C-alpha positions as CSV (number, residue, x, y, z in Angstrom):
1,M,16.8,15.6,-40.1
2,H,14.8,18.1,-39.4
3,I,12.5,17.8,-36.6
4,H,9.0,18.2,-38.8
5,R,10.0,14.7,-39.9
6,T,9.2,13.3,-36.7
7,L,5.6,14.9,-36.3
8,T,4.5,14.6,-39.7
9,A,2.0,12.3,-38.4
10,A,1.2,14.2,-35.3
11,T,0.8,17.5,-37.2
12,A,-1.6,16.1,-39.6
13,A,-4.0,15.2,-37.2
14,I,-3.9,18.1,-35.1
15,A,-3.8,20.5,-38.1
16,L,-7.5,20.3,-38.0
17,V,-7.7,21.8,-34.3
18,A,-7.0,25.7,-34.0
19,L,-4.9,25.9,-30.8
20,G,-5.8,29.0,-28.6
21,A,-4.3,30.5,-26.1
22,C,-3.9,29.7,-22.3
23,S,-6.8,28.1,-22.2
24,D,-6.4,25.3,-25.3
25,S,-7.2,21.8,-24.7
26,T,-6.5,19.7,-28.1
27,K,-7.0,16.2,-27.6
28,I,-4.9,13.6,-30.2
29,S,-5.8,9.9,-30.1
30,A,-2.8,7.6,-30.0
31,G,-0.8,7.6,-33.5
32,T,0.8,4.8,-35.1
33,T,4.6,3.4,-35.8
34,T,5.9,5.4,-38.5
35,T,9.5,5.0,-40.0
36,V,11.4,7.9,-40.3
37,P,14.5,7.8,-43.1
38,A,17.7,8.3,-42.0
39,T,19.6,11.8,-42.4
40,S,22.8,13.2,-41.1
41,T,21.4,16.5,-40.7
42,T,22.2,18.1,-37.8
43,S,19.3,20.1,-35.6
44,S,20.4,24.0,-36.1
45,A,21.4,25.5,-32.7
46,A,17.8,27.2,-32.0
47,S,16.7,23.3,-31.9
48,S,16.4,19.8,-29.7
49,D,13.9,17.5,-28.6
50,S,12.9,14.8,-25.7
51,T,11.6,14.6,-22.6
52,T,9.8,12.3,-20.3
53,I,7.3,13.4,-17.6
54,A,7.9,13.2,-13.6
55,N,4.7,14.4,-11.5
56,D,7.0,14.9,-8.8
57,T,10.3,17.0,-8.4
58,D,12.2,13.8,-6.3
59,P,15.5,14.2,-7.9
60,T,16.8,11.0,-6.8
61,S,16.9,9.6,-10.2
62,T,19.5,11.7,-11.6
63,A,23.2,12.4,-10.5
64,L,23.6,15.6,-8.3
65,A,24.6,18.8,-9.7
66,T,28.2,19.9,-9.4
67,T,27.5,23.5,-9.8
68,A,24.8,25.6,-9.5
69,P,23.5,27.5,-12.1
70,P,24.8,31.3,-12.0
71,A,22.2,33.9,-10.9
72,T,22.3,36.2,-13.6
73,T,20.0,39.5,-14.1
74,V,19.4,41.3,-17.6
75,P,21.1,44.9,-17.9
76,G,19.2,47.4,-17.0
77,A,16.2,45.5,-15.6
78,A,15.3,45.5,-11.6
79,A,13.3,43.6,-9.7
80,P,9.7,45.1,-8.6
81,T,10.1,44.5,-4.9
82,T,6.6,46.5,-4.0
83,A,3.4,45.9,-4.8
84,A,1.0,48.4,-6.4
85,G,-2.1,47.1,-4.0
86,G,-3.5,44.3,-2.5
87,G,-4.2,41.1,-4.1
88,T,-5.0,37.5,-3.2
89,C,-2.7,35.6,-5.5
90,P,0.9,34.3,-3.0
91,G,3.3,36.9,-3.2
92,A,0.7,40.1,-3.9
93,G,3.0,41.6,-1.1
94,G,6.2,41.5,-3.8
95,I,9.6,40.1,-3.3
96,A,10.2,39.3,-0.2
97,P,13.2,41.1,1.6
98,G,16.3,39.1,1.5
99,A,16.0,37.7,-1.1
100,E,18.8,36.8,-3.7
101,I,17.3,37.9,-7.5
102,G,18.2,36.1,-10.4
103,T,17.1,36.5,-13.8
104,V,14.7,39.6,-14.6
105,L,12.3,39.6,-17.8
106,H,10.1,41.3,-19.6
107,D,7.2,40.5,-21.9
108,D,3.6,39.6,-22.4
109,I,2.5,36.8,-19.8
110,D,-1.0,38.0,-19.4
111,G,-2.2,38.8,-23.4
112,D,-2.8,42.8,-22.9
113,L,0.0,43.3,-25.1
114,A,1.8,45.1,-22.6
115,D,5.4,43.6,-21.3
116,D,5.0,42.3,-17.5
117,T,8.0,41.5,-15.5
118,V,9.0,37.9,-14.5
119,T,12.2,37.6,-12.0
120,E,13.5,34.3,-10.9
121,Y,15.2,34.6,-7.3
122,S,16.1,32.6,-4.1
123,L,14.9,32.9,-0.6
124,D,16.5,30.4,1.9
125,G,17.8,28.2,-0.9
126,V,14.4,27.6,-2.9
127,P,14.0,29.0,-6.1
128,H,11.1,31.3,-7.0
129,V,9.4,32.4,-10.1
130,H,7.6,36.3,-9.5
131,A,5.4,38.1,-11.5
132,F,4.5,41.7,-12.0
133,L,2.0,42.7,-14.6
134,A,1.8,45.8,-16.2
135,T,-1.5,46.5,-14.4
136,G,-0.1,46.0,-10.8
137,G,-0.5,42.9,-10.0
138,H,2.2,41.0,-8.3
139,S,2.4,37.0,-7.7
140,D,4.7,34.3,-7.1
141,T,5.5,30.9,-6.5
142,E,8.3,28.6,-5.9
143,V,10.1,26.2,-8.5
144,Q,11.6,23.5,-6.4
145,I,13.0,21.5,-9.6
146,G,16.8,20.3,-9.9
147,F,19.4,20.8,-7.3
148,A,20.6,24.3,-6.8
149,D,19.5,27.2,-5.6
150,H,18.5,29.0,-8.4
151,V,16.3,28.1,-11.7
152,Q,17.1,29.1,-15.4
153,I,14.4,31.0,-16.7
154,S,13.3,32.2,-20.2
155,F,10.6,32.6,-22.3
156,E,8.7,29.8,-24.3
157,D,5.7,31.2,-27.0
158,F,4.2,28.1,-25.9
159,D,0.5,29.3,-27.8
160,Y,1.9,30.6,-30.7
161,A,-0.5,31.4,-33.6
162,L,0.0,32.5,-36.7
163,G,-2.1,35.7,-38.1
164,A,-4.5,35.8,-34.2
165,P,-5.8,39.3,-34.1
166,A,-3.7,39.5,-31.0
167,A,-0.5,37.8,-29.8
168,P,-1.6,35.3,-27.0
169,P,0.4,35.4,-23.7
170,I,3.7,33.5,-23.8
171,A,4.8,30.8,-20.8
172,V,7.8,30.7,-18.8
173,L,10.4,28.3,-19.1
174,A,12.1,27.2,-15.8
175,I,15.2,24.6,-16.1
176,G,16.9,23.0,-13.2
177,A,20.2,21.6,-12.7
178,T,20.6,18.2,-11.8
179,G,24.0,16.3,-13.3
180,A,26.1,16.3,-16.3
181,G,24.6,15.6,-19.8
182,S,20.9,15.9,-17.9
183,A,18.4,18.6,-16.3
184,V,14.6,19.4,-15.8
185,F,12.4,21.8,-16.8
186,T,8.7,22.6,-16.0
187,F,6.6,25.5,-17.7
188,L,4.6,28.3,-16.1
189,T,1.7,30.5,-17.1
190,L,-0.8,32.6,-15.6
191,T,-4.5,31.1,-13.5
192,T,-7.5,32.5,-14.4
193,E,-7.2,34.9,-11.1
194,Y,-4.2,36.1,-13.1
195,C,-1.3,34.3,-10.2
196,I,1.8,32.6,-11.8
197,R,2.0,28.9,-11.0
198,A,3.8,26.0,-12.6
199,W,1.9,23.7,-14.9
200,H,0.2,20.5,-13.2
201,A,-1.3,17.6,-13.3
202,G,-5.5,17.5,-13.2
203,G,-7.4,18.1,-10.3
204,G,-4.8,19.3,-8.4
205,G,-2.0,17.3,-9.0
206,A,1.9,17.2,-9.1
207,M,4.0,20.2,-10.6
208,F,4.9,18.9,-14.4
209,V,8.3,18.2,-14.2
210,G,10.1,17.3,-17.8
211,R,13.5,15.8,-18.5
212,L,16.5,16.3,-20.4
213,S,18.7,13.5,-21.0
214,A,21.8,13.6,-23.2
215,Q,22.9,10.2,-21.8
216,G,20.4,7.4,-23.3
217,P,17.7,6.6,-23.3
218,Y,17.4,10.1,-24.4
219,E,14.3,12.4,-23.3
220,G,13.8,16.2,-24.6
221,L,11.2,18.8,-25.7
222,S,10.7,18.9,-29.9
223,C,9.0,22.1,-31.4
224,E,7.4,22.3,-34.4
225,I,5.5,24.9,-36.0
226,A,3.0,23.7,-38.5
227,A,-0.5,25.0,-39.9
228,G,0.0,28.3,-38.1
229,N,0.8,26.5,-34.5
230,R,3.4,25.6,-32.7
231,Y,3.4,22.1,-31.3
232,Y,5.2,20.5,-28.6
233,A,6.2,16.7,-27.9
234,L,7.6,14.9,-25.2
235,N,10.4,12.4,-26.6
236,E,12.2,9.5,-25.4
237,A,14.1,7.6,-27.5
238,T,15.6,4.1,-26.9
239,Q,17.4,1.5,-29.0
240,A,17.5,-2.2,-28.6
241,V,20.3,-2.9,-30.0
242,P,23.8,-0.8,-30.8
243,G,24.0,0.8,-34.1
244,G,20.1,-0.4,-35.0
245,D,17.2,1.7,-35.1
246,W,15.8,3.7,-32.4
247,T,12.1,3.8,-30.9
248,V,11.3,7.1,-30.5
249,H,8.1,7.4,-28.1
250,Q,5.9,10.9,-28.2
251,A,2.9,12.7,-26.3
252,L,2.0,15.9,-27.6
253,I,1.7,18.6,-24.6
254,N,-1.2,21.3,-24.3
255,H,-2.5,23.2,-21.4
256,N,-5.5,24.9,-19.9
257,F,-4.3,27.7,-18.4
258,T,-1.9,26.1,-15.4
259,Q,-3.0,22.5,-16.2
260,I,-1.4,20.1,-18.4
261,E,-2.7,18.1,-20.8
262,L,-1.2,15.1,-22.6
263,S,-2.1,13.0,-25.5
264,D,-0.2,10.2,-26.5
265,L,1.0,10.3,-30.0
266,G,2.6,6.5,-30.0
267,N,5.7,5.6,-31.0
268,I,8.0,6.7,-34.6
269,T,11.0,4.1,-35.7
270,V,13.8,6.5,-36.4
271,P,17.5,4.7,-37.9
272,D,20.5,5.4,-36.1
273,G,22.4,8.6,-36.7
274,P,24.7,11.2,-35.8
275,D,21.8,13.3,-34.8
276,I,20.1,11.4,-32.8
277,Q,21.1,12.7,-29.3
278,S,20.7,16.7,-30.4
279,L,16.9,15.7,-31.9
280,Y,16.0,13.8,-28.5
281,G,17.9,14.3,-26.0
282,D,18.0,17.9,-25.7
283,F,15.6,21.1,-26.5
284,S,15.3,20.8,-30.3
285,G,12.7,23.5,-32.6
286,C,12.1,25.8,-29.5
287,D,12.8,29.4,-28.0
288,H,15.4,27.9,-25.9
289,A,19.0,27.2,-27.7
290,P,20.1,23.2,-26.8
291,L,21.1,22.6,-23.3
292,F,23.9,20.1,-24.5
């Protein structure tokens, strides 16, 4: 079962809307219930799906992780520690002394086609993500999700647009450890002032936190390319009777810079099968490989 089967109704509706870069704000009306045929095909190693939203970072609803994710650094990469000049963003002076540097990544997060540097680090037990732009600007934000001192970071081509005159900037995906078979995540992009920040609800609301759960009810994130664009959906799969059909509730994710925008797509009905967890209890079809 490939993920495009789960979003057929949604993508048919949104194919008429061209998604731009980080200022996108596509709206979708609630979808109708759809039945998806059963299949035994499992998702690819680079795919997965499922996730619900928590508008806070309270970890008490998930089992405590027994180990923290190790801090890793891309070979040959170095985290910037000094600023090129002044600035108004938090962290404009560079990474603070005493920080425990984790992963360091390089790619274009501001849309100028030059590689920027994104650094994950921990300071006094709090995870941070720091951005150092090719133009010289520094910015920094705390990402307090999960139970560990560090978060895992990677890039996600959230605003992918085939044939765009210039490739849109990419987003940072941050994953926090919780317990076996579960995790939490958020996305980070730049504000209009070029400051890196985690996505948040409108009106200066709480940080967006998505959940992955392979334990049931399944929760995950699915990604699908259709009509030259990539669409991201949060999924929650529940089963009323063992061996029976699964009801999958979906919400389309979009963003306006660092403000998340969600469109309810309604429910789909999926027959039971061996690939339900991989499709709805993990990352599916996204740039990040499945966790479970």
